[in-house]
N, C-alpha and C positions, 0 to 999 in steps of 0.2 A: 553836208559838212560833217555831220556826226558819223556818217558812213566812212568818210575819208579818215577821220580820227581813229576810228575802230581798226581800220586796216593798218595804220601806222603803229598802233599799240600792239597789234598781233606780231608785226614784223620785229618790233623792239624786244618783245618777250622771247620770240624764237631765237633772236640773235644772242640774248643773254644765256639761254639754255645751251646753245651751241658752244659758247665760250666756256661755260661751266663743265661741259662734257670733255672739252679739250684739256682743261685743268685737271679733271679727275683722271683722265687717261694718262696724262703726263705724270701725275703722282703715282699711279699704279706702275707705270714703266720704271719710274725712278726707284720706287720701293723694291720692285722686282730686281732691278740692276744691283741695288744695294744688297739685297738678299743673296744674290749670286756672288757678289764680291766678298761678302762676309763668309759665305760657305767656302769659297776658294781659299780665303785667308785661314779659315779653321782647318781645312784639309792640309794646307801648307804647314801650319803649326803642328798638326798631328804627325805629319811626315818627318818634320825636323825633330820633334820630340822623340819619335820612335827611333830615328837614326841616331840621336844622341845616346839613347839607352843602349842600343846595339853596340855602339862604339865603346861606351863605358864598360859593358859586359865583356867585350873582347879585350879591353885593356886590363880588366881585373883578372880574366882568365889567363892572359899572357903573363901578368905579374906573378900569379900564383904557381905557374909552372916552374919547377926547379930543375936545374941541370943535374947531370949524373954526378958531377964532382960535388955539388951542393948537397945532394942526398947522401953521398958517402961521408961527407963532413958531418952532416946531421947524425948519421948512424954512429960514427966514431965518438963524437962529443957526448951523445946520449949514453954510450957504453961506458965512457970514462966517468961520467956523472953517476951512473948506476954503481960502478965499482967503488966510488967514494962513499956512497951511502950504504953499501953492503958492509963496509968496515964499521959503520956507525950504527948498524942494526935499525936503520930508518926504512921500514918496509914500505910506507906510502910513497916515499921518493924513489925507492928501488923500482916499484911497480910503474910509476910515472915515466921514468927514463927507459926502462926496458920496453915498455909499450911504444914509446917514441922511436926507439931503435928498430923495433919490429915493423912499425909503419914505414920507416925509411927503407928498410930491406924489401918490404913488399912492393913499394913503388919502384924499386930497382929490379923488380922481377926475380928477386932472390928469396923465393918462398922457403927454401931450406934454412936460410939464416933467420928469417922471420919466425919460423916454427920454433927454432931454438930459443929465441928471445922470449916468446910466449911461454914456452915450457919452463924457462928459467924463473919466470914469475911464480909459477907453481912450485918450483924447487925451493926458492928462497922463502916463499910463504910457509911451506912445510917446516923449513928450518926454524923460522921465527915462532911458529906454533909450538914446536918441540921445545924451544928455548924457554918460552913464557910458561908453558905448563910443566916444565921439568919432566918431559915425556920419558926419556931413557931411564932415569932413576926410578920413576914410578912403575914402569913396566917391569923393571928388574926386581923391585921390592915386592910387587904383587906375586911374582913367581917364587919368591923365597919365604914369604910369610906362611908359617905353619898353622897358627891359630886361626881357625875358620871364622870366628866372630870378628877378630881384628882384620882379617883379610877382607871380609865382606864390607866392613866399614871403610877400609882404605880404598876399595874398589869404587864405592859410591862417591867418596871424596874425589877420586881421580876422574870419574865420569863428570862430576860437577865442574871441575877445572877445565876439562876438555870442552864441555858445553859452553862455558863462558867465553871461550876463545875460538869456537867453531866457525864464527863468521870470517875468520882469516882464511879458512880452507874453502868456504863456499864462494868467496870472492875469487880465490885462486882458480877454482874449478871452472869458472867462466872463461878464463884465459886459456886454460888447458884444453877446453872443448874447441876453442878457436884454433889452437895449435893442431889439434887432432884433425880438424877439417882441412887445414892446409896440408898437413902431412899425408892425408889420404890421397892427395893428387901426386905424391912423390913415391919413389921406391922405398920399401921398408928399410929402416936404418936404425942407428942407435937412438935417434930422437923418438922413433916410434915406440921403442921399448921404454924409454924414459917417461914419455907422456902417459903411457899405460900404467906404469909403476906408480906415478904420482896420483893418478886418478883412483887406482886401487887403494892406496893409503887413505885418501879422503873418504872413499866409500866405506872402508873398514872403521874409521873413527865414527862416521855417521851411524853405522850399525851398532857400534859399541855403546853409544850413548842414546840409542833410539828410545829407550824406556824413560828418558827424561823429557820427552816431548820437545824435540828441537824445532819442529815445524811451527808449533805455537809461538815460539820466541821469534822466529823469522818473520812471521806475519805482523 
């Protein structure tokens, strides 16, 4: 009798273990399926996200592309604004709009016009520098003063005035160098001479006041 009970007990335990294995296997399969589904979902989301980014980038790129007529309009409007501020001696605004007109010209593949606009920045910067420092009258006075002591003092005064406003020329120099780079790809013309002339003037002023340590001020 005990032997029979022992057999039934073993069969019962074996049956329970078999059911447990089935449940465990079922859970593993379910978890695996879930993992696959989540992975697929994540890949899908990544694809959609990437696609949306690409579409947005394409939309922005398309939006920023200007037509030829729009670029010419930008150029003309910028030139008109620059002309207005030239009359007002507003150098910062002159530079802003001449630079804008140069950019539009460059996008139109009119490097010759862009070169002139950049050179004009140098041109009007030099005019402003001469106006603020009273350049013409100072140079003329230096040439006519006969008393050496007075002449020396006035030269130092002139150099100080030039130094205080030299930043106008150093800013202009950067645009002139850009103009020079563009002009180097074109045939030599009046713009070539104008750029060189403006750069020579800036270099001369720098040398003229070099003993006042310009570099230390720029730093």
